C-alpha positions as CSV (number, residue, x, y, z in Angstrom):
1,X,62.3,51.8,69.4
2,X,62.8,51.3,73.5
3,X,60.9,48.2,73.5
4,X,63.1,46.8,70.8
5,X,66.4,47.8,72.8
6,X,65.1,46.0,75.8
7,X,63.9,43.0,73.9
8,X,67.7,42.7,72.6
9,X,68.9,43.4,76.3
10,X,66.7,40.6,77.6
11,X,67.0,38.1,74.7
12,X,70.4,38.9,72.7
13,X,70.3,35.9,70.8
14,X,67.5,33.8,70.1
15,X,69.8,31.2,68.9
16,X,71.4,30.8,72.3
17,X,68.2,29.0,73.4
18,X,69.0,26.2,70.9
19,X,72.7,26.2,71.5
20,X,74.3,22.6,72.0
21,X,75.7,22.3,75.5
22,X,78.8,20.1,75.9
23,X,78.3,17.6,78.6
24,X,80.6,14.8,80.1
25,X,80.4,11.3,81.3
26,X,80.1,12.5,85.1
27,X,76.7,14.4,84.7
28,X,75.3,11.0,83.2
29,X,76.4,9.4,86.5
30,X,73.5,11.3,88.0
31,X,71.5,8.3,88.0
32,X,71.0,5.3,90.3
33,X,68.7,2.3,89.5
34,X,65.4,1.0,91.3
35,X,64.3,-2.7,91.0
36,X,60.1,-2.7,90.1
37,X,58.1,-5.4,89.0
38,X,57.7,-5.6,85.1
39,X,54.2,-7.3,84.1
40,X,55.6,-8.2,80.7
41,X,58.6,-10.3,82.2
42,X,57.1,-11.3,85.3
43,X,59.8,-10.3,87.6
44,X,61.6,-7.0,89.0
45,X,63.9,-5.4,86.6
46,X,66.3,-2.2,87.0
47,X,64.8,1.1,86.3
48,X,66.7,4.4,86.0
49,X,66.0,6.9,88.7
50,X,67.6,10.2,87.4
51,X,69.2,13.1,89.3
52,X,68.4,16.6,89.4
53,X,71.7,17.6,87.5
54,X,70.8,15.4,84.5
55,X,67.3,16.3,84.3
56,X,68.2,19.8,83.5
57,X,69.4,18.8,80.2
58,X,66.5,16.7,78.9
59,X,65.4,17.8,75.6
60,X,68.1,19.9,75.1
61,X,70.8,19.9,72.4
62,X,74.0,18.1,73.9
63,X,77.0,16.8,72.8
64,X,79.2,14.2,74.5
65,X,82.5,12.3,73.2
66,X,83.1,9.1,73.6
67,X,83.7,5.4,71.8
68,X,81.5,3.9,69.3
69,X,80.0,0.5,69.5
70,X,78.2,-1.2,66.7
71,X,75.7,-3.6,67.3
72,X,74.0,-5.8,64.9
73,X,70.2,-7.1,65.8
74,X,67.6,-8.0,63.5
75,X,68.3,-6.4,60.5
76,X,69.3,-3.3,62.0
77,X,72.7,-1.8,63.2
78,X,72.5,0.0,66.5
79,X,75.1,2.7,67.4
80,X,76.0,3.2,70.6
81,X,78.5,5.9,72.4
82,X,80.4,4.6,75.2
83,X,82.4,6.2,78.0
84,X,85.1,3.1,77.6
85,X,86.2,1.1,74.4
86,X,84.5,-2.3,73.7
87,X,86.4,-4.2,75.8
88,X,85.6,-2.4,78.8
89,X,82.3,-1.5,78.2
90,X,78.7,-2.1,79.8
91,X,77.9,-5.0,77.8
92,X,81.3,-6.6,78.4
93,X,80.8,-6.1,82.3
94,X,83.1,-3.4,83.4
95,X,80.8,-0.5,83.7
96,X,77.5,0.4,84.3
97,X,74.4,1.8,82.4
98,X,75.2,5.4,82.9
99,X,78.2,4.5,80.4
100,X,76.5,4.2,77.3
101,X,74.3,6.3,75.1
102,X,71.7,5.1,72.4
103,X,72.4,7.2,69.3
104,X,69.6,7.6,66.9
105,X,71.4,9.0,63.9
106,X,69.8,11.4,61.4
107,X,72.0,10.0,58.6
108,X,72.2,6.0,58.6
109,X,75.1,6.1,56.2
110,X,77.9,7.0,58.9
111,X,80.9,5.3,57.9
112,X,81.5,4.7,61.7
113,X,84.0,2.2,62.9
114,X,84.3,0.0,66.2
115,X,85.7,1.8,69.0
116,X,86.6,5.0,67.3
117,X,86.7,7.9,69.4
118,X,84.1,10.4,68.2
119,X,81.8,13.2,69.4
120,X,78.1,13.3,69.0
121,X,75.4,15.6,69.3
122,X,71.8,15.4,69.6
123,X,68.9,16.1,71.6
124,X,68.9,14.3,75.1
125,X,66.1,11.9,76.2
126,X,66.0,10.2,79.5
127,X,64.3,6.9,78.9
128,X,62.7,5.4,82.0
129,X,60.2,3.0,80.3
130,X,61.3,1.6,76.8
131,X,63.2,-1.3,77.5
132,X,64.0,-1.4,73.5
133,X,66.4,1.4,74.3
134,X,69.1,2.4,76.8
135,X,68.6,5.2,79.4
136,X,70.4,7.7,77.7
137,X,69.1,8.5,74.2
138,X,70.6,10.9,71.7
139,X,67.8,11.8,69.1
140,X,68.6,13.4,65.8
141,X,72.0,12.8,66.6
142,X,74.9,13.9,64.2
143,X,78.5,13.3,64.1
144,X,80.5,16.5,65.4
145,X,83.5,17.1,62.9
146,X,87.0,17.1,64.4
C-alpha cells in the first residue's frame, strides 16, 4: 500500500505525460539557417539549426494557432499553418521559414478554408533533412474545436 501511495505521489496522472502543450510562434523562432552543400541539387541550400528551447518540444503533442494555407501540388493538397495570412506568408515573401508548419492531418476530409484562423494539435517533428517538407511538422494533426 505504501508503494502505491508513493507511486501516486511521484506519478499522479500518467496522462499528464501525453498532455498537449500550447506553444506560440515565438518558440518556433528558436531556429537559424545554415547553408550546406546538397549533392542532389549541386549547390548550397539552407538547413535549419534548432535551438535548445524548441528541441525541448520535439516529439511532444503540441497545439498552435495560426492561419490555414492550402497548397495544391501533384494530385495532393498540402495543409500549412502560418503565423500570417496568405498575403503576408513565407511563400509570398514577407516572413521566414519559422513562420510556417507542415500539417499532416489524421483526417484528410477537413473542410478548411484559405486564411481560416484555427488551432491545430499534433506531434511536433523538427525536420532537418527532408526537403519535401517544411522545417516544422505536426504529425497526426487534428483541428482543435473552438
